[in-house]
Each structure stands twice: as structure tokens, then as C-alpha cells.
BALOBA-1460 file (C-alpha; in Angstrom, 3 decimals):
// residues 182
<rec num="1" residu="m" x="-6.189" y="14.290" z="10.425"/>
<rec num="2" residu="k" x="-7.252" y="14.431" z="6.852"/>
<rec num="3" residu="i" x="-9.383" y="11.861" z="5.690"/>
<rec num="4" residu="f" x="-8.738" y="10.460" z="2.224"/>
<rec num="5" residu="a" x="-11.502" y="7.989" z="1.478"/>
<rec num="6" residu="e" x="-13.853" y="5.909" z="3.391"/>
<rec num="7" residu="t" x="-15.273" y="2.184" z="2.828"/>
<rec num="8" residu="e" x="-17.833" y="0.176" z="3.995"/>
<rec num="9" residu="r" x="-15.617" y="-0.992" z="7.018"/>
<rec num="10" residu="l" x="-12.703" y="1.572" z="6.950"/>
<rec num="11" residu="v" x="-11.456" y="4.789" z="6.987"/>
<rec num="12" residu="l" x="-8.282" y="5.976" z="4.947"/>
<rec num="13" residu="r" x="-6.392" y="8.803" z="6.284"/>
<rec num="14" residu="e" x="-3.202" y="10.510" z="7.001"/>
<rec num="15" residu="l" x="-0.658" y="8.595" z="9.131"/>
<rec num="16" residu="a" x="-0.241" y="10.316" z="12.690"/>
<rec num="17" residu="y" x="2.239" y="9.858" z="15.668"/>
<rec num="18" residu="t" x="-0.902" y="8.495" z="17.533"/>
<rec num="19" residu="d" x="-0.624" y="5.387" z="15.113"/>
<rec num="20" residu="e" x="2.900" y="4.344" z="16.333"/>
<rec num="21" residu="n" x="1.979" y="1.577" z="18.711"/>
<rec num="22" residu="d" x="0.035" y="0.105" z="16.066"/>
<rec num="23" residu="l" x="2.312" y="0.255" z="13.386"/>
<rec num="24" residu="f" x="4.991" y="-0.901" z="15.687"/>
<rec num="25" residu="e" x="2.966" y="-3.937" z="16.604"/>
<rec num="26" residu="m" x="2.596" y="-4.737" z="12.954"/>
<rec num="27" residu="d" x="6.328" y="-3.858" z="11.612"/>
<rec num="28" residu="s" x="7.759" y="-5.440" z="14.646"/>
<rec num="29" residu="d" x="6.190" y="-8.926" z="13.701"/>
<rec num="30" residu="p" x="8.684" y="-11.108" z="11.793"/>
<rec num="31" residu="d" x="5.649" y="-12.773" z="9.837"/>
<rec num="32" residu="v" x="4.534" y="-9.313" z="8.504"/>
<rec num="33" residu="h" x="8.010" y="-8.721" z="7.358"/>
<rec num="34" residu="l" x="8.821" y="-12.342" z="5.672"/>
<rec num="35" residu="f" x="8.352" y="-10.893" z="2.075"/>
<rec num="36" residu="l" x="9.771" y="-7.592" z="3.107"/>
<rec num="37" residu="e" x="13.790" y="-8.140" z="3.319"/>
<rec num="38" residu="n" x="12.942" y="-9.964" z="6.509"/>
<rec num="39" residu="n" x="14.111" y="-7.110" z="8.619"/>
<rec num="40" residu="p" x="11.421" y="-6.238" z="11.495"/>
<rec num="41" residu="v" x="11.864" y="-3.114" z="13.255"/>
<rec num="42" residu="k" x="13.057" y="-3.246" z="16.677"/>
<rec num="43" residu="s" x="11.807" y="0.336" z="18.545"/>
<rec num="44" residu="i" x="9.330" y="2.987" z="18.216"/>
<rec num="45" residu="d" x="11.938" y="5.173" z="17.020"/>
<rec num="46" residu="e" x="12.008" y="3.660" z="13.824"/>
<rec num="47" residu="i" x="8.545" y="3.967" z="13.229"/>
<rec num="48" residu="t" x="8.311" y="7.756" z="14.419"/>
<rec num="49" residu="k" x="11.088" y="8.205" z="11.657"/>
<rec num="50" residu="v" x="8.664" y="6.157" z="9.141"/>
<rec num="51" residu="i" x="5.921" y="8.373" z="10.290"/>
<rec num="52" residu="e" x="8.154" y="11.602" z="9.550"/>
<rec num="53" residu="m" x="9.108" y="10.505" z="6.146"/>
<rec num="54" residu="l" x="5.573" y="9.829" z="5.322"/>
<rec num="55" residu="k" x="4.642" y="13.278" z="6.462"/>
<rec num="56" residu="k" x="7.238" y="14.774" z="4.364"/>
<rec num="57" residu="q" x="5.762" y="12.759" z="1.287"/>
<rec num="58" residu="y" x="2.182" y="14.286" z="1.969"/>
<rec num="59" residu="k" x="3.846" y="17.453" z="1.771"/>
<rec num="60" residu="e" x="6.122" y="17.002" z="-0.950"/>
<rec num="61" residu="n" x="3.865" y="14.793" z="-3.353"/>
<rec num="62" residu="g" x="0.330" y="15.480" z="-1.932"/>
<rec num="63" residu="i" x="0.126" y="11.439" z="-1.240"/>
<rec num="64" residu="a" x="1.630" y="8.675" z="0.791"/>
<rec num="65" residu="r" x="0.555" y="5.420" z="2.552"/>
<rec num="66" residu="w" x="-2.589" y="6.003" z="4.481"/>
<rec num="67" residu="a" x="-3.695" y="4.470" z="7.729"/>
<rec num="68" residu="v" x="-6.471" y="1.851" z="7.447"/>
<rec num="69" residu="v" x="-8.582" y="2.094" z="10.522"/>
<rec num="70" residu="d" x="-11.418" y="-0.367" z="11.495"/>
<rec num="71" residu="k" x="-14.863" y="2.103" z="11.638"/>
<rec num="72" residu="v" x="-16.086" y="-0.363" z="14.686"/>
<rec num="73" residu="t" x="-13.028" y="-0.687" z="16.822"/>
<rec num="74" residu="n" x="-11.124" y="2.704" z="15.700"/>
<rec num="75" residu="e" x="-7.812" y="0.441" z="15.285"/>
<rec num="76" residu="c" x="-5.106" y="1.116" z="12.942"/>
<rec num="77" residu="v" x="-5.097" y="-1.982" z="11.420"/>
<rec num="78" residu="g" x="-2.194" y="-1.609" z="8.876"/>
<rec num="79" residu="w" x="-1.459" y="1.160" z="6.011"/>
<rec num="80" residu="s" x="-2.223" y="1.174" z="2.294"/>
<rec num="81" residu="g" x="-1.614" y="3.772" z="-0.106"/>
<rec num="82" residu="l" x="-0.047" y="5.130" z="-3.349"/>
<rec num="83" residu="k" x="3.556" y="6.331" z="-3.024"/>
<rec num="84" residu="y" x="5.010" y="8.702" z="-5.768"/>
<rec num="85" residu="f" x="8.228" y="7.463" z="-7.273"/>
<rec num="86" residu="n" x="10.482" y="10.256" z="-8.846"/>
<rec num="87" residu="q" x="13.591" y="8.148" z="-9.017"/>
<rec num="88" residu="l" x="13.883" y="5.211" z="-11.368"/>
<rec num="89" residu="l" x="12.773" y="1.928" z="-10.418"/>
<rec num="90" residu="n" x="12.275" y="-0.923" z="-13.212"/>
<rec num="91" residu="n" x="13.017" y="1.514" z="-15.919"/>
<rec num="92" residu="h" x="10.230" y="3.685" z="-14.822"/>
<rec num="93" residu="h" x="9.993" y="6.991" z="-13.160"/>
<rec num="94" residu="n" x="7.445" y="9.557" z="-12.148"/>
<rec num="95" residu="f" x="4.786" y="7.091" z="-11.325"/>
<rec num="96" residu="y" x="2.382" y="5.995" z="-8.491"/>
<rec num="97" residu="e" x="3.162" y="2.361" z="-6.962"/>
<rec num="98" residu="l" x="0.393" y="0.807" z="-4.720"/>
<rec num="99" residu="g" x="1.238" y="-0.944" z="-1.417"/>
<rec num="100" residu="y" x="-0.323" y="-2.030" z="1.602"/>
<rec num="101" residu="r" x="0.547" y="-3.713" z="4.846"/>
<rec num="102" residu="f" x="-1.328" y="-4.902" z="7.876"/>
<rec num="103" residu="k" x="-1.342" y="-6.484" z="11.244"/>
<rec num="104" residu="k" x="-0.993" y="-10.576" z="10.745"/>
<rec num="105" residu="k" x="-4.178" y="-10.644" z="12.996"/>
<rec num="106" residu="h" x="-6.196" y="-8.943" z="10.217"/>
<rec num="107" residu="w" x="-5.278" y="-10.864" z="7.452"/>
<rec num="108" residu="g" x="-7.294" y="-12.632" z="5.396"/>
<rec num="109" residu="k" x="-10.271" y="-10.161" z="6.287"/>
<rec num="110" residu="g" x="-10.268" y="-8.511" z="2.895"/>
<rec num="111" residu="f" x="-8.766" y="-5.142" z="3.982"/>
<rec num="112" residu="a" x="-6.078" y="-5.242" z="1.352"/>
<rec num="113" residu="t" x="-8.722" y="-5.394" z="-1.443"/>
<rec num="114" residu="e" x="-10.995" y="-3.162" z="0.190"/>
<rec num="115" residu="s" x="-8.676" y="-0.304" z="0.742"/>
<rec num="116" residu="s" x="-6.832" y="-0.749" z="-2.601"/>
<rec num="117" residu="i" x="-10.218" y="-0.456" z="-4.424"/>
<rec num="118" residu="a" x="-10.675" y="2.888" z="-2.793"/>
<rec num="119" residu="i" x="-7.064" y="4.069" z="-3.220"/>
<rec num="120" residu="v" x="-6.775" y="3.104" z="-6.999"/>
<rec num="121" residu="d" x="-10.360" y="4.943" z="-7.264"/>
<rec num="122" residu="y" x="-8.541" y="7.917" z="-5.629"/>
<rec num="123" residu="g" x="-5.631" y="7.301" z="-7.905"/>
<rec num="124" residu="f" x="-7.406" y="7.386" z="-11.278"/>
<rec num="125" residu="n" x="-10.200" y="10.120" z="-10.237"/>
<rec num="126" residu="n" x="-8.507" y="12.510" z="-8.099"/>
<rec num="127" residu="l" x="-4.965" y="12.327" z="-9.291"/>
<rec num="128" residu="n" x="-5.885" y="11.659" z="-12.741"/>
<rec num="129" residu="v" x="-2.889" y="9.137" z="-13.296"/>
<rec num="130" residu="d" x="-2.948" y="6.805" z="-16.226"/>
<rec num="131" residu="s" x="-1.513" y="4.057" z="-14.712"/>
<rec num="132" residu="i" x="-0.572" y="2.577" z="-11.187"/>
<rec num="133" residu="f" x="2.166" y="0.086" z="-10.471"/>
<rec num="134" residu="a" x="2.669" y="-2.296" z="-7.782"/>
<rec num="135" residu="i" x="5.455" y="-4.573" z="-6.791"/>
<rec num="136" residu="t" x="5.678" y="-7.695" z="-4.474"/>
<rec num="137" residu="d" x="7.944" y="-10.751" z="-3.978"/>
<rec num="138" residu="p" x="6.987" y="-13.594" z="-6.495"/>
<rec num="139" residu="k" x="6.671" y="-15.772" z="-3.373"/>
<rec num="140" residu="n" x="4.154" y="-13.609" z="-1.699"/>
<rec num="141" residu="v" x="0.906" y="-15.369" z="-3.465"/>
<rec num="142" residu="n" x="-1.476" y="-13.498" z="-1.030"/>
<rec num="143" residu="s" x="-0.398" y="-10.332" z="-2.211"/>
<rec num="144" residu="k" x="-0.381" y="-11.523" z="-5.801"/>
<rec num="145" residu="k" x="-4.104" y="-12.512" z="-5.418"/>
<rec num="146" residu="v" x="-4.915" y="-9.053" z="-4.113"/>
<rec num="147" residu="l" x="-3.475" y="-7.560" z="-7.083"/>
<rec num="148" residu="t" x="-4.848" y="-9.797" z="-9.785"/>
<rec num="149" residu="k" x="-8.332" y="-9.444" z="-8.110"/>
<rec num="150" residu="l" x="-8.077" y="-5.677" z="-8.458"/>
<rec num="151" residu="g" x="-7.251" y="-6.232" z="-12.350"/>
<rec num="152" residu="f" x="-3.679" y="-5.442" z="-12.325"/>
<rec num="153" residu="d" x="-1.466" y="-7.181" z="-15.191"/>
<rec num="154" residu="f" x="1.933" y="-9.058" z="-14.320"/>
<rec num="155" residu="q" x="4.150" y="-7.504" z="-16.518"/>
<rec num="156" residu="e" x="7.499" y="-9.129" z="-15.546"/>
<rec num="157" residu="t" x="10.084" y="-10.085" z="-12.765"/>
<rec num="158" residu="f" x="12.763" y="-7.760" z="-12.542"/>
<rec num="159" residu="d" x="16.027" y="-7.323" z="-10.150"/>
<rec num="160" residu="y" x="15.049" y="-5.181" z="-7.246"/>
<rec num="161" residu="e" x="18.230" y="-4.496" z="-4.930"/>
<rec num="162" residu="g" x="19.339" y="-8.056" z="-5.770"/>
<rec num="163" residu="d" x="16.146" y="-9.645" z="-5.423"/>
<rec num="164" residu="p" x="13.569" y="-11.241" z="-7.941"/>
<rec num="165" residu="t" x="10.561" y="-8.763" z="-7.817"/>
<rec num="166" residu="d" x="7.295" y="-8.988" z="-9.562"/>
<rec num="167" residu="w" x="5.877" y="-5.956" z="-11.613"/>
<rec num="168" residu="f" x="2.278" y="-5.425" z="-12.046"/>
<rec num="169" residu="e" x="0.333" y="-2.371" z="-13.863"/>
<rec num="170" residu="l" x="-3.314" y="-1.413" z="-13.697"/>
<rec num="171" residu="k" x="-4.023" y="1.070" z="-16.641"/>
<rec num="172" residu="k" x="-6.871" y="3.507" z="-15.934"/>
<rec num="173" residu="m" x="-8.462" y="2.793" z="-19.406"/>
<rec num="174" residu="n" x="-8.598" y="-0.896" z="-18.086"/>
<rec num="175" residu="w" x="-10.296" y="0.174" z="-14.462"/>
<rec num="176" residu="g" x="-13.840" y="0.335" z="-15.225"/>
<rec num="177" residu="n" x="-13.778" y="-2.667" z="-17.248"/>
<rec num="178" residu="k" x="-12.106" y="-4.767" z="-14.544"/>
<rec num="179" residu="k" x="-14.013" y="-3.195" z="-11.496"/>
<rec num="180" residu="s" x="-17.071" y="-5.737" z="-12.260"/>
<rec num="181" residu="n" x="-14.651" y="-8.813" z="-11.994"/>
<rec num="182" residu="r" x="-14.180" y="-8.108" z="-8.241"/>
């Protein structure tokens, strides 16, 4: 499996079918899906299809969400990464969006911030993008804290499939300046 980045505590690598049970544990939890259309997965088959979709994105776009693995326990604690959007979203297309999701038992440990710092660095330095975007439910206070800590700027609230959604942006030219604030 390809390793994309490492942090002090985490390995960020390509998701694999061996991650199915960890991803099922995460995505079958209603609390994890509270701000994600409130639709937890019901079977491992759903997770298998997600991994197949991500493997297709790796092949087509060279990037997709990555497994976040705890170096000490070797547990896949969730996923984090960039998704390439070539379809229109909030009047933007051909852009990269940061996303992350973790097992509830690992919330509050700083994994979202730690993995996202490595991912944003990867996007700006390896993919040479000028901006990275992120979206979140306006009520998801913890996700908004992570984005703000990373230096993302709130742009607007827009309608995403009938739901209000907050739109954030981080520009490459501001990344170095904002890094010192984390």
C-alpha cells in the first residue's frame, strides 16, 4: 500500500480492503453520521463499494481519501484526505476538497488536525494547487474548529442538496503565514 505522508503519530496511506472492519465500525456509528445526512452504513458491502470508489479515484485523479493509521496500535482510526471535484459544486469545479472522518472513540485526540496538516502540505507542495476547499454542516462546531485552526477562511453558507453547508477556503499563499498559528 502506498504511504502518502507520516506525522508524529500517524501514517497516511492508501485505503485497502483490509480496512473494511475499521471503516464499518466508524461508518455504522450514528454519532459519526450526525452531520453526514444521518445515514450510517448497514453492511460491510457498502464499505467495500466505498473502497472500490476510492481506488478508482486514486487511479483517475492520483488522489482520494487516505487511511489514517495510528503508528502505535496499527489501527485504522479513520480517513482523511483530498478529493478532486471535476463536477460543479457551489459554482466551483476542478478543485480539491479536504475531508476527514474518524471513529468516535478517537475524537478529541487531535487526529483530524494532525492528519489535515500533512494533507494540506501534500496538496500545496506535491499537487501544487493554489487553493484547497472544505465543506461542513454549520452545526458541526468541532469540524469548523479544525478548519479554523488550519487557517481555512469561512467563505459562505450555500445550499448543498437541500441542506445549508458552510464553504471554507485555504489559499496556498496564506498557508505558510497561517502555519505558525496552529
